[in-house]
C-alpha positions as CSV (number, residue, x, y, z in Angstrom):
1,X,-87.2,-57.7,-69.5
2,X,-85.7,-55.0,-67.4
3,X,-83.8,-53.7,-70.4
4,X,-87.0,-52.3,-71.8
5,X,-88.2,-50.9,-68.5
6,X,-90.7,-53.4,-67.2
7,X,-90.6,-52.6,-63.5
8,X,-93.6,-54.6,-62.4
9,X,-93.5,-58.1,-61.1
10,X,-92.8,-60.7,-63.7
11,X,-96.1,-61.7,-65.4
12,X,-97.2,-65.1,-66.6
13,X,-98.6,-64.6,-70.1
14,X,-97.1,-63.0,-73.2
15,X,-100.1,-60.9,-74.0
16,X,-100.1,-59.4,-70.5
17,X,-96.4,-58.6,-71.0
18,X,-97.2,-56.8,-74.3
19,X,-99.8,-54.6,-72.6
20,X,-97.5,-53.9,-69.7
21,X,-94.6,-53.1,-72.0
22,X,-96.8,-50.8,-74.1
23,X,-97.6,-48.9,-71.0
24,X,-94.0,-48.4,-70.2
25,X,-93.0,-47.5,-73.8
26,X,-95.8,-44.9,-73.9
27,X,-94.5,-43.4,-70.7
28,X,-91.0,-43.0,-72.1
29,X,-92.3,-41.7,-75.5
30,X,-94.1,-39.0,-73.6
31,X,-90.7,-38.1,-72.0
32,X,-89.3,-37.9,-75.5
33,X,-92.1,-35.6,-76.7
34,X,-91.5,-33.2,-73.9
35,X,-87.8,-33.3,-74.5
36,X,-88.1,-32.5,-78.3
37,X,-90.0,-29.3,-77.5
38,X,-86.5,-28.1,-76.9
39,X,-85.8,-28.5,-80.7
40,X,-87.4,-25.1,-81.3
41,X,-85.1,-23.2,-78.9
42,X,-82.1,-25.2,-80.1
43,X,-82.8,-24.3,-83.8
44,X,-83.3,-20.7,-82.8
45,X,-79.9,-20.7,-81.3
46,X,-78.6,-22.1,-84.6
47,X,-80.4,-19.2,-86.4
48,X,-78.9,-16.7,-84.0
49,X,-75.4,-18.2,-84.7
50,X,-76.0,-18.0,-88.4
51,X,-76.0,-21.7,-89.0
52,X,-79.6,-21.7,-90.4
53,X,-80.0,-18.7,-92.8
54,X,-83.3,-19.9,-94.3
55,X,-85.1,-20.5,-91.0
56,X,-87.1,-17.9,-89.1
57,X,-87.7,-17.6,-85.4
58,X,-91.4,-18.0,-86.2
59,X,-90.6,-21.5,-87.5
60,X,-88.8,-22.4,-84.2
61,X,-91.8,-21.1,-82.2
62,X,-94.2,-23.2,-84.3
63,X,-92.1,-26.3,-83.8
64,X,-92.1,-25.9,-80.0
65,X,-95.8,-24.9,-79.8
66,X,-97.0,-27.8,-81.9
67,X,-94.9,-30.3,-80.0
68,X,-96.1,-28.8,-76.7
69,X,-99.7,-29.4,-77.7
70,X,-98.9,-32.9,-79.0
71,X,-97.0,-33.8,-75.8
72,X,-99.8,-32.5,-73.7
73,X,-102.4,-34.4,-75.7
74,X,-100.3,-37.5,-75.4
75,X,-99.9,-37.0,-71.6
76,X,-103.7,-36.8,-71.2
77,X,-104.2,-39.8,-73.4
78,X,-101.6,-41.6,-71.4
79,X,-103.6,-40.9,-68.2
80,X,-106.8,-42.2,-69.8
81,X,-105.5,-45.1,-72.0
82,X,-102.0,-45.8,-70.8
83,X,-101.7,-49.2,-72.6
84,X,-103.6,-48.1,-75.7
85,X,-102.1,-48.5,-79.1
86,X,-103.5,-45.1,-80.1
87,X,-101.3,-43.5,-77.4
88,X,-98.3,-45.1,-79.0
89,X,-99.3,-44.1,-82.6
90,X,-99.8,-40.5,-81.5
91,X,-96.3,-40.2,-80.1
92,X,-94.7,-41.9,-83.2
93,X,-96.7,-39.8,-85.6
94,X,-95.6,-36.6,-83.7
95,X,-92.0,-37.6,-84.2
96,X,-92.7,-38.2,-87.9
97,X,-94.2,-34.7,-88.0
98,X,-91.2,-33.2,-86.4
99,X,-88.8,-34.8,-88.9
100,X,-91.1,-33.8,-91.8
101,X,-91.5,-30.2,-90.6
102,X,-87.8,-29.8,-89.9
103,X,-87.1,-31.1,-93.4
104,X,-89.6,-28.7,-95.0
105,X,-88.2,-25.9,-92.9
106,X,-84.7,-26.6,-94.3
107,X,-83.3,-27.6,-90.9
108,X,-80.2,-29.6,-91.9
109,X,-80.0,-32.3,-89.2
110,X,-78.9,-35.7,-90.4
111,X,-81.6,-37.7,-88.7
112,X,-82.6,-40.9,-90.5
113,X,-86.2,-41.2,-91.5
114,X,-86.1,-44.8,-90.0
115,X,-85.7,-43.3,-86.5
116,X,-89.4,-43.5,-85.9
117,X,-89.9,-47.1,-87.1
118,X,-86.9,-48.0,-85.0
119,X,-88.6,-46.7,-81.9
120,X,-91.7,-48.8,-82.7
121,X,-89.7,-52.0,-82.3
122,X,-89.8,-51.3,-78.6
123,X,-93.5,-52.2,-78.7
124,X,-92.7,-55.8,-79.8
125,X,-95.7,-55.9,-82.2
126,X,-95.1,-56.7,-85.8
127,X,-98.3,-55.1,-87.1
128,X,-97.4,-51.9,-85.3
129,X,-93.9,-51.9,-86.8
130,X,-95.2,-52.5,-90.3
131,X,-97.9,-49.9,-90.0
132,X,-95.5,-47.3,-88.6
133,X,-92.9,-48.1,-91.3
134,X,-95.5,-47.6,-94.1
135,X,-96.8,-44.4,-92.6
136,X,-93.2,-43.2,-92.2
137,X,-92.5,-44.0,-95.9
138,X,-95.6,-42.0,-96.9
139,X,-94.6,-39.0,-94.8
140,X,-91.0,-39.3,-96.1
141,X,-92.2,-39.3,-99.7
142,X,-94.5,-36.3,-99.3
143,X,-91.8,-34.3,-97.3
144,X,-89.2,-35.1,-99.9
145,X,-91.5,-34.0,-102.8
146,X,-92.0,-30.6,-101.1
147,X,-88.4,-29.9,-100.3
148,X,-87.0,-31.1,-103.6
149,X,-87.8,-27.8,-105.3
150,X,-85.8,-25.8,-102.7
151,X,-82.8,-28.3,-102.7
152,X,-82.8,-28.3,-106.5
153,X,-81.9,-24.6,-106.5
154,X,-78.8,-25.4,-104.5
155,X,-77.5,-27.9,-107.0
156,X,-76.5,-27.8,-110.6
157,X,-76.3,-31.5,-111.4
158,X,-80.0,-31.9,-111.8
159,X,-82.3,-29.9,-114.1
160,X,-85.5,-31.8,-113.7
161,X,-87.6,-31.6,-110.5
162,X,-88.9,-35.1,-110.9
163,X,-85.5,-36.6,-111.7
164,X,-84.1,-35.0,-108.5
165,X,-87.1,-36.2,-106.5
166,X,-86.8,-39.7,-107.8
167,X,-83.1,-39.7,-107.0
168,X,-83.6,-38.5,-103.5
169,X,-86.6,-40.6,-102.6
170,X,-85.1,-43.7,-104.3
171,X,-82.1,-43.4,-102.0
172,X,-84.4,-43.0,-99.1
173,X,-86.4,-46.1,-100.1
174,X,-83.3,-48.2,-100.5
175,X,-82.3,-47.2,-97.0
176,X,-85.8,-47.7,-95.7
177,X,-86.0,-51.2,-97.3
178,X,-82.7,-52.3,-95.7
179,X,-83.7,-50.9,-92.4
180,X,-87.2,-52.3,-92.6
181,X,-85.9,-55.9,-93.3
182,X,-83.4,-55.5,-90.5
183,X,-85.9,-54.1,-88.1
184,X,-88.5,-56.8,-89.0
185,X,-85.9,-59.6,-88.4
186,X,-84.9,-57.9,-85.2
187,X,-88.5,-57.7,-83.9
188,X,-89.2,-61.3,-84.9
189,X,-86.1,-62.5,-83.0
190,X,-87.2,-60.4,-80.0
191,X,-90.8,-61.7,-80.1
192,X,-89.6,-65.3,-80.5
193,X,-87.2,-64.9,-77.6
194,X,-89.8,-63.4,-75.3
195,X,-92.4,-66.1,-76.2
196,X,-89.8,-68.8,-75.3
197,X,-89.1,-67.0,-72.1
198,X,-92.8,-66.9,-71.2
199,X,-93.2,-70.5,-72.2
200,X,-90.3,-71.6,-70.0
201,X,-91.6,-69.3,-67.3
202,X,-95.0,-71.0,-67.4
203,X,-93.4,-74.4,-66.9
204,X,-91.2,-73.0,-64.1
205,X,-94.2,-71.3,-62.5
206,X,-96.2,-74.6,-62.7
207,X,-93.3,-76.5,-61.2
208,X,-93.0,-73.9,-58.4
209,X,-96.7,-74.0,-57.9
210,X,-96.7,-77.8,-57.6
211,X,-93.7,-77.6,-55.3
212,X,-95.4,-74.9,-53.2
213,X,-98.5,-77.0,-52.9
214,X,-96.5,-80.0,-51.8
215,X,-94.6,-77.9,-49.3
216,X,-98.0,-76.5,-48.0
217,X,-99.2,-80.1,-47.6
218,X,-95.9,-81.0,-45.8
219,X,-96.1,-78.0,-43.6
220,X,-99.7,-78.9,-42.7
221,X,-98.5,-82.4,-42.0
222,X,-95.8,-81.0,-39.8
223,X,-98.4,-79.4,-37.6
224,X,-100.3,-82.7,-37.3
225,X,-97.3,-85.0,-36.7
226,X,-94.5,-84.9,-34.1
227,X,-91.9,-85.5,-36.8
228,X,-92.0,-85.2,-40.6
229,X,-89.0,-86.3,-42.7
230,X,-88.8,-86.1,-46.5
231,X,-86.7,-88.9,-47.9
232,X,-85.5,-88.8,-51.5
233,X,-84.2,-92.2,-52.6
234,X,-83.1,-90.7,-56.0
235,X,-80.8,-88.1,-54.4
236,X,-80.2,-90.3,-51.2
237,X,-81.1,-87.4,-48.9
238,X,-83.3,-86.7,-46.0
239,X,-84.8,-83.4,-44.8
240,X,-86.8,-82.5,-41.8
241,X,-89.8,-80.4,-42.7
242,X,-89.8,-78.9,-39.2
243,X,-86.3,-77.5,-40.0
244,X,-87.0,-74.0,-41.3
245,X,-83.7,-74.0,-43.2
246,X,-84.8,-77.2,-45.0
247,X,-81.3,-78.6,-44.9
248,X,-80.8,-81.9,-46.8
249,X,-78.6,-84.6,-45.2
250,X,-77.0,-87.3,-47.3
251,X,-77.9,-90.9,-46.7
252,X,-75.1,-93.4,-47.3
253,X,-77.2,-96.3,-48.5
254,X,-74.1,-98.6,-48.5
255,X,-73.2,-98.2,-44.8
256,X,-76.1,-96.3,-43.2
257,X,-79.1,-98.3,-42.1
258,X,-81.1,-95.6,-40.3
259,X,-81.9,-91.9,-40.9
260,X,-80.8,-89.3,-38.5
261,X,-84.3,-89.0,-37.1
262,X,-84.5,-92.7,-36.3
263,X,-81.0,-92.7,-34.8
264,X,-82.4,-90.2,-32.3
265,X,-85.7,-92.0,-31.8
266,X,-84.2,-95.4,-31.1
267,X,-82.7,-94.2,-27.8
268,X,-86.3,-93.8,-26.4
269,X,-87.8,-97.0,-27.6
270,X,-88.9,-99.6,-25.0
271,X,-86.2,-102.3,-24.8
272,X,-88.5,-105.1,-25.7
273,X,-89.5,-103.3,-28.9
274,X,-86.2,-102.0,-30.0
275,X,-85.4,-104.9,-32.4
276,X,-88.8,-104.5,-34.1
277,X,-88.4,-100.8,-34.4
278,X,-84.9,-101.1,-36.0
279,X,-86.3,-103.6,-38.5
280,X,-89.2,-101.4,-39.4
281,X,-87.1,-98.3,-39.9
282,X,-84.2,-99.9,-41.7
283,X,-83.8,-97.4,-44.6
284,X,-82.1,-100.0,-46.8
285,X,-85.3,-102.0,-47.0
286,X,-88.0,-99.3,-46.8
287,X,-88.1,-98.8,-50.6
288,X,-88.7,-102.5,-51.3
289,X,-91.2,-102.9,-48.5
290,X,-93.1,-99.8,-49.8
291,X,-93.2,-100.9,-53.5
292,X,-96.7,-100.9,-54.9
293,X,-98.0,-99.5,-51.5
294,X,-99.1,-96.1,-50.4
295,X,-98.2,-96.5,-46.8
296,X,-96.6,-98.8,-44.2
297,X,-96.8,-98.2,-40.5
298,X,-95.9,-99.6,-37.1
299,X,-96.7,-98.7,-33.5
300,X,-94.0,-98.5,-30.9
301,X,-93.6,-97.6,-27.2
302,X,-91.6,-94.5,-26.3
303,X,-90.5,-94.9,-22.7
304,X,-91.1,-91.2,-22.0
305,X,-94.2,-90.3,-24.0
306,X,-96.0,-93.5,-24.5
307,X,-97.1,-95.1,-27.8
308,X,-96.3,-93.5,-31.2
309,X,-97.1,-94.5,-34.8
310,X,-94.3,-94.4,-37.4
311,X,-95.4,-94.3,-41.1
312,X,-93.7,-94.3,-44.4
313,X,-95.9,-92.6,-47.1
314,X,-95.2,-92.7,-50.8
315,X,-95.2,-89.3,-52.5
316,X,-93.6,-90.0,-55.9
317,X,-93.1,-93.4,-57.4
318,X,-92.0,-94.9,-60.7
319,X,-94.4,-96.6,-63.1
320,X,-93.5,-99.9,-61.4
321,X,-94.6,-98.5,-58.1
322,X,-91.1,-98.2,-56.7
323,X,-91.1,-95.1,-54.4
324,X,-88.6,-92.3,-55.2
325,X,-89.8,-89.8,-52.6
326,X,-91.2,-90.8,-49.3
327,X,-92.5,-89.0,-46.2
328,X,-91.6,-90.5,-42.9
329,X,-93.8,-89.3,-40.0
330,X,-94.2,-90.1,-36.3
331,X,-97.3,-89.2,-34.2
332,X,-98.1,-89.8,-30.6
333,X,-101.0,-92.2,-30.4
334,X,-100.8,-93.0,-26.7
335,X,-104.3,-91.7,-25.9
336,X,-105.6,-93.5,-29.0
337,X,-103.9,-96.7,-27.8
338,X,-105.4,-96.4,-24.3
339,X,-108.8,-95.8,-25.7
340,X,-108.3,-98.8,-28.0
341,X,-107.3,-101.0,-25.1
342,X,-110.2,-99.7,-23.1
343,X,-112.7,-100.6,-25.9
344,X,-111.0,-103.9,-26.3
345,X,-111.3,-104.5,-22.6
346,X,-115.0,-103.6,-22.7
347,X,-115.6,-105.9,-25.6
348,X,-113.7,-108.8,-24.0
349,X,-114.9,-108.5,-20.4
350,X,-118.1,-109.1,-18.5
351,X,-119.7,-105.9,-17.3
352,X,-121.0,-107.3,-13.9
353,X,-117.9,-109.2,-12.7
354,X,-115.1,-107.6,-14.8
355,X,-114.0,-111.1,-15.6
356,X,-113.3,-112.1,-19.2
357,X,-116.4,-112.9,-21.2
358,X,-117.3,-115.8,-23.5
359,X,-116.0,-113.9,-26.6
360,X,-112.6,-113.7,-25.0
361,X,-112.8,-117.3,-24.0
362,X,-113.6,-118.4,-27.6
363,X,-110.6,-116.3,-28.9
364,X,-108.2,-117.9,-26.3
365,X,-109.5,-121.3,-26.9
366,X,-108.8,-120.9,-30.7
367,X,-105.2,-120.2,-29.8
368,X,-104.9,-123.4,-27.8
369,X,-106.2,-125.4,-30.7
370,X,-103.3,-124.3,-32.9
371,X,-100.4,-125.2,-30.5
372,X,-99.4,-128.0,-28.3
373,X,-100.9,-128.0,-24.8
374,X,-98.7,-127.4,-21.8
375,X,-98.5,-130.3,-19.4
376,X,-99.8,-128.3,-16.5
377,X,-102.8,-126.9,-18.3
378,X,-106.1,-127.4,-16.5
379,X,-109.6,-126.3,-17.5
380,X,-112.1,-125.7,-14.7
381,X,-115.9,-125.5,-15.1
382,X,-117.7,-123.8,-12.2
383,X,-121.3,-123.0,-11.4
384,X,-122.9,-121.1,-8.5
385,X,-125.3,-123.3,-6.5
386,X,-128.7,-122.1,-5.6
387,X,-128.7,-118.9,-7.7
388,X,-132.3,-119.4,-9.0
389,X,-133.6,-119.8,-5.4
390,X,-131.8,-116.6,-4.3
391,X,-133.2,-114.7,-7.4
392,X,-136.7,-116.0,-6.7
393,X,-136.7,-115.3,-2.9
394,X,-134.5,-112.3,-2.5
395,X,-134.5,-110.6,-5.9
396,X,-132.0,-110.2,-8.8
397,X,-129.9,-107.7,-6.8
398,X,-129.1,-110.6,-4.3
399,X,-128.5,-112.9,-7.3
400,X,-126.0,-110.4,-8.8
401,X,-124.3,-110.1,-5.5
402,X,-123.9,-113.9,-5.4
403,X,-122.4,-113.9,-8.9
404,X,-119.9,-111.1,-8.1
405,X,-119.0,-112.9,-4.9
406,X,-118.2,-116.0,-6.8
407,X,-116.0,-114.0,-9.2
408,X,-114.2,-112.5,-6.2
409,X,-113.5,-115.9,-4.8
410,X,-112.2,-117.2,-8.1
411,X,-109.9,-114.2,-8.4
412,X,-108.5,-114.6,-4.9
413,X,-107.9,-118.3,-5.4
414,X,-106.6,-118.4,-8.9
415,X,-104.7,-115.1,-9.0
416,X,-102.1,-115.0,-11.7
417,X,-102.1,-118.7,-12.3
418,X,-104.6,-118.3,-15.2
419,X,-107.6,-116.5,-16.7
420,X,-111.2,-116.6,-15.5
421,X,-114.2,-116.2,-17.8
422,X,-117.9,-115.7,-17.1
423,X,-119.5,-117.7,-19.9
424,X,-123.2,-117.6,-18.7
425,X,-125.5,-116.4,-16.0
426,X,-123.9,-118.3,-13.1
427,X,-121.4,-120.3,-15.1
428,X,-117.6,-119.7,-15.1
429,X,-114.6,-121.3,-16.8
430,X,-111.0,-120.9,-15.8
431,X,-107.9,-121.9,-17.8
432,X,-105.2,-122.4,-15.3
433,X,-101.6,-123.6,-15.2
434,X,-101.1,-125.7,-12.1
435,X,-99.6,-129.1,-11.1
436,X,-102.1,-129.6,-8.2
437,X,-105.6,-129.0,-9.6
438,X,-107.3,-130.6,-6.5
439,X,-105.6,-128.1,-4.2
440,X,-107.0,-125.2,-6.2
441,X,-110.5,-126.7,-6.0
442,X,-110.2,-126.8,-2.2
443,X,-108.9,-123.2,-2.1
444,X,-111.9,-122.1,-4.2
445,X,-114.4,-123.9,-1.9
446,X,-112.7,-122.5,1.2
447,X,-112.9,-118.9,-0.2
448,X,-116.6,-119.5,-1.0
449,X,-117.4,-120.8,2.5
450,X,-115.7,-117.6,4.0
451,X,-117.7,-115.3,1.7
452,X,-120.5,-113.2,3.2
453,X,-122.8,-110.7,1.4
454,X,-125.5,-108.1,2.2
455,X,-128.3,-110.3,1.0
456,X,-126.8,-113.8,1.5
457,X,-124.6,-115.2,4.2
458,X,-123.4,-118.3,2.4
459,X,-122.3,-119.4,-1.0
460,X,-121.1,-122.6,-2.7
461,X,-120.0,-123.6,-6.1
462,X,-119.9,-126.8,-8.1
463,X,-116.5,-127.4,-9.7
464,X,-115.3,-129.8,-12.3
465,X,-111.9,-129.9,-13.9
466,X,-109.8,-131.7,-16.6
467,X,-106.0,-131.6,-16.7
468,X,-103.9,-132.3,-19.7
469,X,-101.4,-134.2,-17.6
470,X,-104.2,-136.8,-16.7
471,X,-105.8,-136.7,-20.2
472,X,-102.9,-136.4,-22.7
473,X,-105.0,-137.8,-25.6
474,X,-107.8,-135.1,-25.2
475,X,-107.8,-131.9,-27.2
476,X,-108.6,-128.6,-25.5
477,X,-112.2,-128.8,-26.6
478,X,-112.5,-132.3,-25.2
479,X,-110.9,-131.1,-22.0
480,X,-113.6,-128.4,-21.7
481,X,-116.4,-131.0,-22.2
482,X,-114.8,-133.3,-19.7
483,X,-114.5,-130.5,-17.1
484,X,-118.1,-129.5,-17.8
485,X,-119.3,-133.1,-17.3
486,X,-117.4,-133.2,-14.0
487,X,-119.0,-129.9,-12.9
488,X,-122.5,-131.3,-13.5
489,X,-121.6,-134.4,-11.6
490,X,-120.4,-132.2,-8.7
491,X,-123.6,-130.2,-8.8
492,X,-125.7,-133.4,-8.7
493,X,-123.8,-134.6,-5.6
494,X,-124.3,-131.2,-4.0
495,X,-128.1,-131.2,-4.4
496,X,-128.3,-134.8,-3.4
497,X,-126.4,-134.0,-0.2
498,X,-128.8,-131.1,0.4
499,X,-131.8,-133.3,-0.1
500,X,-133.0,-130.9,-2.8
501,X,-134.8,-132.0,-6.0
502,X,-133.8,-129.6,-8.7
503,X,-136.7,-130.5,-10.8
504,X,-139.1,-128.7,-8.4
């Protein structure tokens, strides 16, 4: 392209190239027109030196003046229509005029008539080349007809004007025909070559565009994620998107189990999660684990920065869904995890007492159903005595105080031996691991007797329990029912001892 003077950025379509090339050729043709004005003074020097005896100085002046006017007209047209075909035709026609006039004026300069069609090849347009060649042949024929009479006087081998004319113009036409075919083949080759270049360039540009779009996406991801690694399983390379040099590092799939990024990250993983992290990030198994999937992810604890999420995302895959190019990302999700834990805690805890709620109890109970029970497992059912009377006489604030007081007593007595659940208004269940369930009942009762509130100065609870050690044949659900039965029995004894009829 640069060989023909296209100094603008490379353009995408062939037609755009033709217009841009025409603009540049028109510019250089104008330079040629201004230059050939010097033909007049140059011929005048030849006249002065005696080389051209049949040429007058007036002829030299006419050549320069006419070419000046044509060059000026072409310059103005170039300013107005710089990529116009008319601008090109004007320059080529002016050169045809120069050759014809010099021939008519008997200026003996051996300049081929095909010079002008040869210049038109630069425009890379077959119709222009054919049109200029035909016009050139017409001008050549007319000019030859007019100069034949003069040239015939200088020769004695022809007596007939027409015979001499046919001889001269026939030779010209043979030359023109050979040059025309050669020029036509040349321009066809050039056009085919340029079309192929633009076709290839379109593919290259499309690939570059797609690559640029992918890189833009990756760069955007790099702003979102803490680390972004591009893994190419075909080339066995990894490249950090955050690395501005985009250096690719070879992955030895035979001996290397983890990428450079994960080799750095593993030093910061919490010890109890290290094995799980190494299994998830094992590069030799990532491709198979990601087959037919868009993404796989795992959450891990960084001892310095908290929770982070590692993800492998498929970018390109085979028709069978086997990933060829994968993006590996890490992003800090510590705040998200904390919020998730907070929401989970809200969903699984009782708002008044901050103990676990019935939903949490049902989830935990389901786990006990699917595994053997520990020998020291004990289920406690507990109920606050006299809550209705306190609510009726002192108000619900006093009743809430009593419920929270009972929860505090259970927490102090049970501690880390088990989990405590508020399953109803004044009902509690505790799943505890202890070898002395009676001692725990006594501790709970003692804590209740010591409790004092703003509305009430005493509190008691009815407690029933069922231990797996004493009831090995019972399931966890049956243990719950048994402890509940024992609690109601304890409540009945309490009210009987108080001389209080619950039915009133």
